[in-house]
C-alpha positions as CSV (number, residue, x, y, z in Angstrom):
1,M,32.7,-59.0,-89.4
2,A,34.4,-56.2,-87.5
3,L,33.0,-52.4,-87.3
4,S,35.7,-51.1,-84.5
5,N,37.4,-49.6,-88.0
6,R,35.5,-46.6,-89.9
7,I,36.3,-46.7,-93.4
8,S,37.4,-43.5,-94.2
9,P,35.5,-40.9,-96.5
10,E,38.5,-41.0,-99.5
11,T,38.1,-44.5,-99.6
12,L,34.3,-44.7,-99.2
13,M,34.1,-41.9,-102.1
14,E,36.5,-43.7,-104.3
15,Y,34.3,-46.9,-104.3
16,R,31.1,-44.3,-104.3
17,K,33.0,-43.6,-108.1
18,A,34.0,-47.2,-109.0
19,L,30.8,-48.2,-108.5
20,Q,29.4,-45.5,-110.9
21,A,32.0,-46.6,-113.1
22,L,31.4,-50.5,-113.0
23,P,28.0,-50.7,-115.0
24,D,29.9,-49.8,-118.1
25,L,31.8,-53.2,-118.0
26,G,30.0,-54.5,-120.3
27,D,31.0,-57.6,-119.5
28,Y,31.3,-57.9,-115.7
29,T,29.9,-61.0,-114.4
30,P,30.5,-61.8,-111.0
31,R,30.5,-65.7,-109.8
32,N,29.5,-64.6,-105.8
33,Q,26.5,-62.3,-106.5
34,D,26.9,-60.2,-103.5
35,H,29.1,-58.7,-105.6
36,S,26.9,-57.9,-108.3
37,V,25.6,-54.4,-109.4
38,A,22.6,-54.4,-108.2
39,V,23.9,-55.6,-105.0
40,L,26.3,-53.4,-104.6
41,Q,24.2,-50.0,-105.7
42,E,21.7,-51.2,-103.1
43,I,24.8,-51.3,-100.2
44,E,25.6,-48.1,-101.2
45,Q,22.1,-46.8,-101.2
46,Q,21.7,-48.3,-97.9
47,L,25.0,-46.7,-96.5
48,T,23.8,-43.1,-98.1
49,V,20.5,-43.3,-96.0
50,A,22.8,-44.3,-92.9
51,E,25.1,-41.7,-93.4
52,Q,22.2,-39.1,-93.8
53,A,20.6,-40.4,-90.1
54,E,24.1,-40.3,-88.8
55,S,23.9,-36.8,-89.7
56,R,20.6,-35.5,-88.3
57,A,21.3,-37.4,-84.9
58,R,24.7,-35.5,-84.4
59,R,22.7,-32.4,-85.5
60,T,20.1,-33.2,-82.8
61,L,22.7,-34.2,-80.5
62,E,24.3,-31.1,-80.5
63,L,21.2,-28.9,-80.1
64,A,20.6,-31.2,-77.6
65,R,23.7,-30.3,-75.6
66,E,23.4,-26.9,-76.0
67,E,20.3,-26.4,-74.4
68,A,21.3,-28.1,-71.9
69,I,24.3,-25.8,-71.4
70,M,21.9,-22.9,-71.7
71,L,19.6,-24.3,-69.4
72,G,22.8,-25.2,-67.1
73,Q,23.3,-21.4,-67.1
74,R,20.5,-19.9,-66.4
75,L,20.4,-22.2,-63.3
76,H,23.4,-20.9,-62.3
77,H,22.5,-17.3,-62.9
78,A,19.5,-17.8,-61.0
79,M,21.0,-19.6,-57.9
80,I,23.2,-16.3,-57.4
81,G,20.4,-14.4,-57.6
82,V,18.9,-16.7,-54.7
83,R,22.3,-16.3,-52.6
84,T,21.9,-12.7,-52.9
85,E,18.2,-13.1,-52.0
86,V,18.5,-14.8,-48.7
87,L,21.9,-13.0,-47.6
88,A,20.2,-9.9,-48.0
89,Q,16.8,-11.0,-46.5
90,Y,18.5,-13.3,-43.3
91,G,21.7,-11.7,-42.9
92,R,25.3,-13.2,-43.3
93,D,25.2,-15.0,-40.1
94,S,21.8,-17.3,-40.4
95,A,21.1,-20.7,-40.8
96,A,19.5,-19.9,-44.2
97,V,22.9,-19.2,-45.4
98,E,24.2,-22.5,-44.6
99,V,21.0,-24.1,-46.8
100,V,22.2,-22.5,-49.8
101,G,25.5,-23.7,-49.7
102,L,27.0,-20.5,-48.1
103,K,29.1,-20.5,-45.1
104,R,27.9,-18.5,-42.1
105,R,29.9,-15.1,-40.9
106,S,30.2,-16.7,-37.5
107,S,31.9,-19.8,-39.2
108,Y,35.2,-18.2,-40.6
109,R,38.2,-18.1,-38.3
110,R,39.1,-14.7,-36.9
111,P,42.6,-13.7,-38.0
112,A,45.1,-13.4,-34.9
113,R,46.6,-10.5,-33.6
114,R,50.0,-9.8,-34.4
115,H,52.0,-8.4,-31.5
116,T,55.2,-6.3,-31.6
117,R,58.3,-6.5,-29.3
118,A,58.9,-3.4,-27.2
119,E,62.3,-2.6,-27.5
């Protein structure tokens, strides 16, 4: 059985409505017992449980993602503060500046002088 194509929620809703109406057919007796009302009701109940578990898992994933984003933001802001502290404590041209991922002031190229022509 191919699991690559998910059945649409609309189709599943139609199937559930048909399953609810199926017991009203008094003379329904399938030749294949896998198509009996009892088996179909069991499959539908298992589907409902699986859908609820999927919904809970999605919510758990959403909460974990939100927490990871929040903690990433906290780390980002803390590191900005650390860089500011290192600059204040050690100065812009110290080796400690490179440790926190910044560039030393002396590493920047100085702008070249512009010579003007005398006319």
